[in-house]
TINU-63855 format. One record per atom (N, C-alpha, C, O): residue in one letter; atom name; x, y, z. Coordinates in Angstrom, 3 decimals. Example, Ala and Ser with C-alpha at 12.3 -4.5 7.8 and 13.67 -1.06 7.14 Angstrom:
<pts>
+--------+-------+----------+----------+----------+
| residu | atome |        X |        Y |        Z |
+--------+-------+----------+----------+----------+
|      A |     N |   13.190 |   -5.690 |    7.800 |
|      A |    CA |   12.300 |   -4.500 |    7.800 |
|      A |     C |   13.200 |   -3.300 |    7.800 |
|      A |     O |   14.236 |   -3.319 |    8.465 |
|      S |     N |   12.850 |   -2.250 |    7.080 |
|      S |    CA |   13.670 |   -1.060 |    7.140 |
|      S |     C |   12.900 |    0.030 |    7.870 |
|      S |     O |   13.409 |    1.138 |    8.039 |
+--------+-------+----------+----------+----------+
</pts>
This chain:
<pts>
+--------+-------+----------+----------+----------+
| residu | atome |        X |        Y |        Z |
+--------+-------+----------+----------+----------+
|      X |     N |    0.841 |   -1.197 |   -0.164 |
|      X |    CA |   -0.009 |   -0.037 |    0.000 |
|      X |     C |    0.735 |    1.312 |    0.029 |
|      X |     O |    0.283 |    2.387 |   -0.366 |
|      X |     N |    1.814 |    1.106 |    0.501 |
|      X |    CA |    3.106 |    2.210 |    0.325 |
|      X |     C |    2.625 |    3.336 |    1.120 |
|      X |     O |    2.064 |    3.126 |    2.195 |
|      X |     N |    2.830 |    4.693 |    0.599 |
|      X |    CA |    2.438 |    5.901 |    1.524 |
|      X |     C |    1.061 |    6.663 |    1.098 |
|      X |     O |    0.678 |    7.801 |    1.369 |
|      X |     N |    0.477 |    5.659 |    0.360 |
|      X |    CA |   -0.861 |    6.230 |   -0.300 |
|      X |     C |   -2.036 |    5.729 |    0.818 |
|      X |     O |   -2.017 |    4.644 |    1.400 |
|      X |     N |   -2.998 |    6.718 |    0.965 |
|      X |    CA |   -4.038 |    6.620 |    1.783 |
|      X |     C |   -5.412 |    6.123 |    0.861 |
|      X |     O |   -5.946 |    6.738 |   -0.063 |
|      X |     N |   -5.793 |    4.766 |    1.458 |
|      X |    CA |   -6.976 |    4.234 |    0.940 |
|      X |     C |   -8.145 |    5.010 |    0.889 |
|      X |     O |   -8.526 |    5.537 |    1.934 |
|      X |     N |   -8.869 |    5.193 |   -0.300 |
|      X |    CA |   -9.912 |    5.969 |   -0.646 |
|      X |     C |  -11.078 |    5.461 |   -0.531 |
|      X |     O |  -11.073 |    4.230 |   -0.512 |
|      X |     N |  -12.116 |    5.976 |   -0.443 |
|      X |    CA |  -13.756 |    5.561 |   -0.106 |
|      X |     C |  -14.263 |    4.721 |   -1.409 |
|      X |     O |  -15.235 |    3.977 |   -1.540 |
|      X |     N |  -13.287 |    5.098 |   -2.287 |
|      X |    CA |  -13.811 |    3.876 |   -3.575 |
|      X |     C |  -13.023 |    2.337 |   -3.202 |
|      X |     O |  -13.177 |    1.396 |   -3.981 |
|      X |     N |  -12.476 |    2.237 |   -2.393 |
|      X |    CA |  -11.932 |    0.964 |   -2.276 |
|      X |     C |  -12.985 |   -0.173 |   -1.864 |
|      X |     O |  -13.885 |    0.017 |   -1.046 |
|      X |     N |  -12.783 |   -1.233 |   -2.454 |
|      X |    CA |  -13.581 |   -2.426 |   -2.138 |
|      X |     C |  -13.678 |   -2.408 |   -0.904 |
|      X |     O |  -12.702 |   -2.166 |   -0.193 |
|      X |     N |  -15.190 |   -2.729 |   -0.303 |
|      X |    CA |  -15.408 |   -3.051 |    1.240 |
|      X |     C |  -14.767 |   -4.192 |    1.595 |
|      X |     O |  -14.570 |   -4.343 |    2.801 |
|      X |     N |  -14.343 |   -5.142 |    0.752 |
|      X |    CA |  -14.018 |   -6.296 |    1.079 |
|      X |     C |  -12.542 |   -6.018 |    1.744 |
|      X |     O |  -12.013 |   -6.849 |    2.482 |
|      X |     N |  -11.923 |   -4.744 |    1.400 |
|      X |    CA |  -10.660 |   -4.643 |    1.904 |
|      X |     C |  -10.867 |   -4.052 |    3.485 |
|      X |     O |   -9.853 |   -3.684 |    4.078 |
|      X |     N |  -11.884 |   -3.984 |    4.010 |
|      X |    CA |  -11.781 |   -3.480 |    5.303 |
|      X |     C |  -12.662 |   -4.791 |    6.187 |
|      X |     O |  -13.392 |   -5.580 |    5.586 |
|      X |     N |  -12.485 |   -4.832 |    7.368 |
|      X |    CA |  -12.640 |   -5.829 |    8.224 |
|      X |     C |  -14.126 |   -5.666 |    8.696 |
|      X |     O |  -14.885 |   -6.634 |    8.754 |
|      X |     N |  -14.508 |   -4.366 |    9.037 |
|      X |    CA |  -15.760 |   -4.152 |    9.284 |
|      X |     C |  -16.149 |   -2.711 |    8.913 |
|      X |     O |  -15.256 |   -1.870 |    9.019 |
|      X |     N |  -17.457 |   -2.282 |    8.457 |
|      X |    CA |  -17.797 |   -1.213 |    8.242 |
|      X |     C |  -18.976 |   -0.659 |    9.276 |
|      X |     O |  -19.489 |    0.452 |    9.142 |
|      X |     N |  -19.300 |   -1.520 |   10.239 |
|      X |    CA |  -20.228 |   -1.002 |   11.264 |
|      X |     C |  -19.674 |   -0.078 |   12.326 |
|      X |     O |  -20.294 |    0.242 |   13.340 |
|      X |     N |  -18.386 |    0.347 |   11.992 |
|      X |    CA |  -17.697 |    1.373 |   13.245 |
|      X |     C |  -17.742 |    2.593 |   12.515 |
|      X |     O |  -17.630 |    3.585 |   13.234 |
|      X |     N |  -17.883 |    2.830 |   11.191 |
|      X |    CA |  -17.875 |    3.816 |   10.581 |
|      X |     C |  -17.848 |    3.467 |    9.216 |
|      X |     O |  -18.194 |    2.356 |    8.815 |
|      X |     N |  -17.396 |    4.502 |    8.392 |
|      X |    CA |  -17.058 |    4.266 |    7.020 |
|      X |     C |  -15.797 |    4.772 |    6.309 |
|      X |     O |  -15.339 |    5.864 |    6.645 |
|      X |     N |  -15.252 |    4.102 |    5.420 |
|      X |    CA |  -14.169 |    4.646 |    4.550 |
|      X |     C |  -14.366 |    6.039 |    4.184 |
|      X |     O |  -15.522 |    6.336 |    3.882 |
|      X |     N |  -13.463 |    6.986 |    4.145 |
|      X |    CA |  -13.520 |    8.342 |    3.641 |
|      X |     C |  -12.682 |    8.633 |    2.676 |
|      X |     O |  -11.531 |    8.201 |    2.737 |
|      X |     N |  -13.158 |    9.512 |    1.481 |
|      X |    CA |  -12.214 |    9.741 |    0.545 |
|      X |     C |  -10.778 |   10.626 |    1.011 |
|      X |     O |  -10.734 |   11.335 |    2.017 |
|      X |     N |   -9.789 |   10.448 |    0.185 |
|      X |    CA |   -8.708 |   11.372 |    0.346 |
|      X |     C |   -7.852 |   11.537 |    1.830 |
|      X |     O |   -7.606 |   10.590 |    2.577 |
|      X |     N |   -7.481 |   12.883 |    2.064 |
|      X |    CA |   -6.847 |   13.112 |    3.199 |
|      X |     C |   -7.755 |   13.782 |    4.107 |
|      X |     O |   -8.522 |   14.597 |    3.594 |
|      X |     N |   -7.823 |   13.576 |    5.499 |
|      X |    CA |   -8.658 |   14.432 |    6.176 |
|      X |     C |   -7.949 |   15.519 |    6.914 |
|      X |     O |   -6.727 |   15.445 |    7.040 |
|      X |     N |   -8.661 |   16.588 |    7.444 |
|      X |    CA |   -7.701 |   17.600 |    8.312 |
|      X |     C |   -6.998 |   17.322 |    9.287 |
|      X |     O |   -6.086 |   18.099 |    9.568 |
|      X |     N |   -7.218 |   16.109 |   10.106 |
|      X |    CA |   -6.303 |   15.568 |   11.017 |
|      X |     C |   -5.837 |   14.230 |   10.900 |
|      X |     O |   -6.662 |   13.386 |   10.549 |
|      X |     N |   -4.588 |   13.855 |   11.143 |
|      X |    CA |   -3.821 |   12.688 |   10.819 |
|      X |     C |   -3.440 |   12.283 |   12.443 |
|      X |     O |   -2.995 |   13.006 |   13.335 |
|      X |     N |   -3.783 |   10.893 |   12.455 |
|      X |    CA |   -3.446 |   10.232 |   13.870 |
|      X |     C |   -2.115 |    9.278 |   13.238 |
|      X |     O |   -2.238 |    8.552 |   12.252 |
|      X |     N |   -0.897 |    9.437 |   13.983 |
|      X |    CA |    0.192 |    8.681 |   13.704 |
|      X |     C |    0.158 |    7.654 |   14.746 |
|      X |     O |    0.053 |    7.995 |   15.925 |
|      X |     N |    0.243 |    6.372 |   14.391 |
|      X |    CA |    0.528 |    5.227 |   15.414 |
|      X |     C |    1.837 |    4.566 |   15.051 |
|      X |     O |    2.288 |    4.473 |   13.909 |
|      X |     N |    2.316 |    4.177 |   16.014 |
|      X |    CA |    3.405 |    3.173 |   16.124 |
|      X |     C |    3.440 |    1.815 |   16.951 |
|      X |     O |    2.315 |    1.401 |   17.229 |
|      X |     N |    4.282 |    1.196 |   17.309 |
|      X |    CA |    4.140 |   -0.065 |   17.834 |
|      X |     C |    3.775 |    0.186 |   19.360 |
|      X |     O |    3.156 |   -0.708 |   19.937 |
|      X |     N |    4.113 |    1.330 |   20.046 |
|      X |    CA |    3.887 |    1.510 |   21.308 |
|      X |     C |    2.322 |    2.277 |   21.436 |
|      X |     O |    1.891 |    2.520 |   22.563 |
|      X |     N |    1.695 |    2.555 |   20.486 |
|      X |    CA |    0.345 |    3.434 |   20.517 |
|      X |     C |   -0.595 |    2.253 |   21.103 |
|      X |     O |   -0.826 |    1.161 |   20.583 |
|      X |     N |   -1.094 |    2.796 |   22.385 |
|      X |    CA |   -2.020 |    2.013 |   23.139 |
|      X |     C |   -3.381 |    2.180 |   22.592 |
|      X |     O |   -4.136 |    1.214 |   22.478 |
|      X |     N |   -3.785 |    3.624 |   22.181 |
|      X |    CA |   -5.202 |    3.973 |   21.859 |
|      X |     C |   -5.122 |    5.487 |   21.173 |
|      X |     O |   -4.187 |    6.266 |   21.361 |
|      X |     N |   -6.264 |    5.746 |   20.355 |
|      X |    CA |   -6.279 |    6.792 |   19.709 |
|      X |     C |   -7.652 |    7.428 |   20.122 |
|      X |     O |   -8.454 |    6.610 |   20.574 |
|      X |     N |   -8.028 |    8.582 |   20.062 |
|      X |    CA |   -9.380 |    9.212 |   20.311 |
|      X |     C |  -10.080 |   10.003 |   19.061 |
|      X |     O |   -9.500 |   10.887 |   18.431 |
|      X |     N |  -11.134 |    9.650 |   18.852 |
|      X |    CA |  -11.934 |   10.546 |   17.619 |
|      X |     C |  -13.284 |   10.940 |   18.110 |
|      X |     O |  -13.925 |   10.276 |   18.924 |
|      X |     N |  -13.628 |   11.905 |   17.645 |
|      X |    CA |  -15.059 |   12.371 |   17.849 |
|      X |     C |  -15.966 |   11.782 |   16.906 |
|      X |     O |  -15.531 |   11.556 |   15.777 |
|      X |     N |  -17.323 |   11.457 |   17.223 |
|      X |    CA |  -18.380 |   11.057 |   16.395 |
|      X |     C |  -18.478 |   11.938 |   15.292 |
|      X |     O |  -18.371 |   13.148 |   15.492 |
|      X |     N |  -18.703 |   11.408 |   13.944 |
|      X |    CA |  -18.646 |   12.063 |   12.904 |
|      X |     C |  -17.278 |   12.703 |   12.295 |
|      X |     O |  -17.255 |   13.391 |   11.274 |
|      X |     N |  -16.460 |   12.461 |   12.863 |
|      X |    CA |  -14.901 |   13.034 |   12.725 |
|      X |     C |  -14.351 |   12.343 |   11.509 |
|      X |     O |  -14.638 |   11.147 |   11.450 |
|      X |     N |  -13.654 |   12.805 |   10.566 |
|      X |    CA |  -12.826 |   12.199 |    9.585 |
|      X |     C |  -11.485 |   12.403 |    9.829 |
|      X |     O |  -10.953 |   13.499 |   10.010 |
|      X |     N |  -10.866 |   11.151 |    9.830 |
|      X |    CA |   -9.303 |   11.054 |   10.162 |
|      X |     C |   -8.384 |   10.303 |    9.502 |
|      X |     O |   -8.679 |    9.132 |    9.265 |
|      X |     N |   -7.251 |   10.762 |    9.129 |
|      X |    CA |   -6.400 |    9.861 |    8.298 |
|      X |     C |   -5.559 |    9.234 |    9.343 |
|      X |     O |   -4.965 |    9.971 |   10.129 |
|      X |     N |   -5.458 |    8.035 |    9.425 |
|      X |    CA |   -4.670 |    7.213 |   10.257 |
|      X |     C |   -3.449 |    6.455 |    9.428 |
|      X |     O |   -3.649 |    5.650 |    8.518 |
|      X |     N |   -2.277 |    6.825 |    9.865 |
|      X |    CA |   -1.099 |    6.412 |    9.614 |
|      X |     C |   -0.274 |    5.531 |   10.287 |
|      X |     O |   -0.146 |    5.904 |   11.453 |
|      X |     N |    0.407 |    4.409 |   10.018 |
|      X |    CA |    1.285 |    3.775 |   10.709 |
|      X |     C |    2.880 |    4.149 |   10.317 |
|      X |     O |    3.196 |    4.897 |    9.392 |
|      X |     N |    3.756 |    3.506 |   11.169 |
|      X |    CA |    5.129 |    3.874 |   10.765 |
|      X |     C |    5.744 |    3.193 |    9.631 |
|      X |     O |    6.853 |    3.488 |    9.185 |
|      X |     N |    4.904 |    2.172 |    9.129 |
|      X |    CA |    5.443 |    1.646 |    7.835 |
|      X |     C |    5.081 |    2.549 |    6.599 |
|      X |     O |    5.321 |    2.241 |    5.431 |
|      X |     N |    4.423 |    3.795 |    7.051 |
|      X |    CA |    4.021 |    4.482 |    5.716 |
|      X |     C |    2.596 |    4.126 |    5.197 |
|      X |     O |    2.081 |    4.887 |    4.377 |
|      X |     N |    1.970 |    3.092 |    5.594 |
|      X |    CA |    0.489 |    2.853 |    5.336 |
|      X |     C |   -0.401 |    3.850 |    6.012 |
|      X |     O |   -0.205 |    4.297 |    7.142 |
|      X |     N |   -1.396 |    4.159 |    5.222 |
|      X |    CA |   -2.667 |    4.914 |    5.683 |
|      X |     C |   -3.954 |    4.877 |    5.130 |
|      X |     O |   -4.119 |    4.550 |    3.955 |
|      X |     N |   -4.977 |    5.215 |    5.948 |
|      X |    CA |   -6.261 |    5.321 |    5.500 |
|      X |     C |   -7.099 |    6.278 |    5.860 |
|      X |     O |   -6.688 |    6.952 |    6.805 |
|      X |     N |   -8.064 |    6.552 |    5.460 |
|      X |    CA |   -9.068 |    7.737 |    6.080 |
|      X |     C |  -10.321 |    7.087 |    6.484 |
|      X |     O |  -10.697 |    6.093 |    5.862 |
|      X |     N |  -11.049 |    7.586 |    7.535 |
|      X |    CA |  -12.031 |    6.941 |    8.153 |
|      X |     C |  -12.995 |    8.001 |    8.720 |
|      X |     O |  -12.550 |    9.043 |    9.201 |
|      X |     N |  -14.293 |    7.741 |    8.667 |
|      X |    CA |  -15.391 |    8.606 |    9.112 |
|      X |     C |  -15.936 |    7.889 |   10.354 |
|      X |     O |  -16.459 |    6.792 |   10.159 |
|      X |     N |  -15.888 |    8.319 |   11.483 |
|      X |    CA |  -16.102 |    7.823 |   12.636 |
|      X |     C |  -17.726 |    7.875 |   13.153 |
|      X |     O |  -18.070 |    8.422 |   14.201 |
|      X |     N |  -18.494 |    7.313 |   12.368 |
|      X |    CA |  -20.176 |    7.691 |   12.459 |
|      X |     C |  -20.667 |    6.452 |   13.290 |
|      X |     O |  -21.606 |    5.756 |   12.903 |
|      X |     N |  -20.073 |    6.247 |   14.296 |
|      X |    CA |  -20.817 |    5.252 |   15.261 |
|      X |     C |  -20.659 |    5.684 |   16.660 |
|      X |     O |  -19.719 |    6.439 |   16.910 |
|      X |     N |  -21.356 |    5.354 |   17.498 |
|      X |    CA |  -21.420 |    5.581 |   18.943 |
|      X |     C |  -21.263 |    4.401 |   19.708 |
|      X |     O |  -20.784 |    4.393 |   20.842 |
|      X |     N |  -21.682 |    3.360 |   19.069 |
|      X |    CA |  -22.170 |    2.082 |   19.865 |
|      X |     C |  -21.062 |    1.354 |   20.359 |
|      X |     O |  -21.299 |    0.292 |   20.936 |
|      X |     N |  -19.900 |    1.736 |   20.234 |
|      X |    CA |  -18.836 |    0.963 |   20.829 |
|      X |     C |  -17.978 |    1.914 |   21.906 |
|      X |     O |  -16.784 |    2.207 |   21.837 |
|      X |     N |  -19.033 |    2.336 |   23.006 |
|      X |    CA |  -18.574 |    3.271 |   23.840 |
|      X |     C |  -17.508 |    2.580 |   24.736 |
|      X |     O |  -17.000 |    3.348 |   25.553 |
|      X |     N |  -17.054 |    1.286 |   24.762 |
|      X |    CA |  -15.947 |    0.959 |   25.404 |
|      X |     C |  -14.526 |    0.774 |   24.749 |
|      X |     O |  -13.496 |    0.308 |   25.236 |
|      X |     N |  -14.784 |    1.278 |   23.500 |
|      X |    CA |  -13.635 |    1.229 |   22.531 |
|      X |     C |  -13.668 |   -0.176 |   21.466 |
|      X |     O |  -14.403 |   -1.155 |   21.599 |
|      X |     N |  -12.805 |    0.021 |   20.559 |
|      X |    CA |  -12.726 |   -1.401 |   19.849 |
|      X |     C |  -11.097 |   -1.354 |   19.174 |
|      X |     O |  -10.445 |   -0.310 |   19.201 |
|      X |     N |  -10.671 |   -2.368 |   18.700 |
|      X |    CA |   -9.405 |   -2.354 |   18.095 |
|      X |     C |   -9.525 |   -1.619 |   16.638 |
|      X |     O |  -10.454 |   -1.668 |   15.832 |
|      X |     N |   -8.284 |   -0.926 |   16.568 |
|      X |    CA |   -8.109 |   -0.309 |   15.441 |
|      X |     C |   -8.191 |   -1.424 |   14.092 |
|      X |     O |   -8.820 |   -1.257 |   13.048 |
|      X |     N |   -7.391 |   -2.531 |   14.464 |
|      X |    CA |   -7.873 |   -3.528 |   13.419 |
|      X |     C |   -9.097 |   -3.799 |   12.831 |
|      X |     O |   -9.274 |   -4.182 |   11.674 |
|      X |     N |  -10.068 |   -3.548 |   13.813 |
|      X |    CA |  -11.339 |   -3.812 |   13.138 |
|      X |     C |  -11.897 |   -2.855 |   12.019 |
|      X |     O |  -12.956 |   -3.060 |   11.426 |
|      X |     N |  -11.190 |   -1.955 |   11.834 |
|      X |    CA |  -11.605 |   -0.826 |   10.797 |
|      X |     C |  -10.579 |   -0.494 |    9.680 |
|      X |     O |  -10.756 |    0.190 |    8.672 |
|      X |     N |   -9.457 |   -1.145 |   10.105 |
|      X |    CA |   -8.306 |   -0.875 |    8.967 |
|      X |     C |   -8.364 |   -1.790 |    7.878 |
|      X |     O |   -8.851 |   -2.910 |    8.031 |
|      X |     N |   -7.895 |   -1.391 |    6.768 |
|      X |    CA |   -7.709 |   -2.349 |    5.603 |
|      X |     C |   -7.044 |   -3.752 |    6.047 |
|      X |     O |   -6.482 |   -3.784 |    7.142 |
|      X |     N |   -7.079 |   -4.758 |    5.351 |
|      X |    CA |   -6.595 |   -5.967 |    5.831 |
|      X |     C |   -5.174 |   -5.775 |    5.701 |
|      X |     O |   -4.595 |   -6.359 |    6.617 |
|      X |     N |   -4.372 |   -5.169 |    4.902 |
|      X |    CA |   -3.135 |   -5.053 |    4.944 |
|      X |     C |   -2.410 |   -3.949 |    5.536 |
|      X |     O |   -1.310 |   -3.575 |    5.129 |
|      X |     N |   -3.004 |   -3.462 |    6.444 |
|      X |    CA |   -2.757 |   -2.328 |    7.502 |
|      X |     C |   -2.341 |   -2.758 |    8.663 |
|      X |     O |   -3.065 |   -3.582 |    9.221 |
|      X |     N |   -1.306 |   -2.407 |    9.223 |
|      X |    CA |   -0.565 |   -2.905 |   10.260 |
|      X |     C |   -0.997 |   -1.820 |   11.496 |
|      X |     O |   -0.445 |   -0.757 |   11.780 |
|      X |     N |   -2.238 |   -2.493 |   12.163 |
|      X |    CA |   -2.674 |   -1.602 |   13.169 |
|      X |     C |   -2.016 |   -1.923 |   14.621 |
|      X |     O |   -2.422 |   -1.256 |   15.572 |
|      X |     N |   -1.038 |   -2.896 |   14.834 |
|      X |    CA |   -0.681 |   -3.140 |   16.196 |
|      X |     C |   -1.784 |   -3.626 |   17.019 |
|      X |     O |   -2.768 |   -4.257 |   16.631 |
|      X |     N |   -1.507 |   -3.266 |   18.157 |
|      X |    CA |   -2.601 |   -3.550 |   19.214 |
|      X |     C |   -3.223 |   -2.063 |   19.689 |
|      X |     O |   -3.505 |   -1.997 |   20.885 |
|      X |     N |   -3.431 |   -1.043 |   19.001 |
|      X |    CA |   -4.009 |   -0.012 |   19.183 |
|      X |     C |   -5.639 |   -0.057 |   19.205 |
|      X |     O |   -6.253 |   -0.667 |   18.330 |
|      X |     N |   -6.259 |    0.594 |   20.208 |
|      X |    CA |   -7.647 |    0.629 |   20.405 |
|      X |     C |   -8.033 |    2.162 |   19.952 |
|      X |     O |   -7.254 |    3.114 |   19.895 |
|      X |     N |   -9.386 |    2.155 |   19.655 |
|      X |    CA |  -10.058 |    3.395 |   18.912 |
|      X |     C |  -11.208 |    3.659 |   20.142 |
|      X |     O |  -11.968 |    2.752 |   20.481 |
|      X |     N |  -11.240 |    4.857 |   20.699 |
|      X |    CA |  -12.478 |    5.337 |   21.412 |
|      X |     C |  -13.068 |    6.673 |   20.811 |
|      X |     O |  -12.463 |    7.737 |   20.675 |
|      X |     N |  -14.377 |    6.390 |   20.480 |
|      X |    CA |  -15.198 |    7.529 |   19.712 |
|      X |     C |  -15.869 |    8.254 |   21.013 |
|      X |     O |  -16.404 |    7.586 |   21.898 |
|      X |     N |  -15.805 |    9.472 |   21.047 |
|      X |    CA |  -16.647 |   10.227 |   21.927 |
|      X |     C |  -17.635 |   11.231 |   21.050 |
|      X |     O |  -17.485 |   11.746 |   19.942 |
|      X |     N |  -18.727 |   11.287 |   22.038 |
|      X |    CA |  -19.825 |   12.216 |   21.265 |
|      X |     C |  -19.284 |   13.471 |   21.074 |
|      X |     O |  -18.387 |   13.972 |   21.751 |
|      X |     N |  -20.001 |   14.093 |   19.890 |
|      X |    CA |  -19.215 |   15.704 |   19.621 |
|      X |     C |  -19.934 |   16.605 |   20.517 |
|      X |     O |  -21.049 |   16.351 |   20.974 |
|      X |     N |  -19.267 |   17.659 |   20.754 |
|      X |    CA |  -19.938 |   18.610 |   21.847 |
|      X |     C |  -20.550 |   19.927 |   21.068 |
|      X |     O |  -20.714 |   21.020 |   21.612 |
|      X |     N |  -20.813 |   19.669 |   19.901 |
|      X |    CA |  -21.442 |   20.771 |   19.150 |
|      X |     C |  -23.001 |   20.532 |   18.680 |
|      X |     O |  -23.697 |   21.255 |   17.967 |
|      X |     N |  -23.338 |   19.217 |   19.346 |
|      X |    CA |  -24.631 |   18.815 |   19.226 |
|      X |     C |  -25.085 |   18.320 |   17.856 |
|      X |     O |  -26.272 |   18.202 |   17.551 |
|      X |     N |  -24.167 |   18.069 |   17.136 |
|      X |    CA |  -24.495 |   17.160 |   15.610 |
|      X |     C |  -24.143 |   15.947 |   15.803 |
|      X |     O |  -24.316 |   15.164 |   14.870 |
|      X |     N |  -23.564 |   15.464 |   17.040 |
|      X |    CA |  -23.206 |   14.268 |   17.088 |
|      X |     C |  -24.050 |   13.251 |   17.977 |
|      X |     O |  -23.614 |   12.196 |   18.438 |
|      X |     N |  -25.343 |   13.761 |   18.133 |
|      X |    CA |  -26.032 |   12.902 |   19.101 |
|      X |     C |  -27.297 |   11.974 |   18.422 |
|      X |     O |  -27.953 |   11.212 |   19.133 |
+--------+-------+----------+----------+----------+
</pts>
């Protein structure tokens, strides 16, 4: 996958699950960088984020879910060939009233 970001046009089968959000096109305004020591990342409901690992792999994700309040493994939403390590994702409600 190199340094390219997987876009929304990717095959849905490239992702482990889409019930925790949806792939998003291109680069997002915010990038989360993870490495082998990253335990967790935080996102807001409806936020679009680019997630990159230290191998240069990346994908863009829209966190349009709140049902996983206890968090979930990043590997659950990452493309199959993305090295997500043991990183977990926590999605919090938006504070602007749009994420309820």
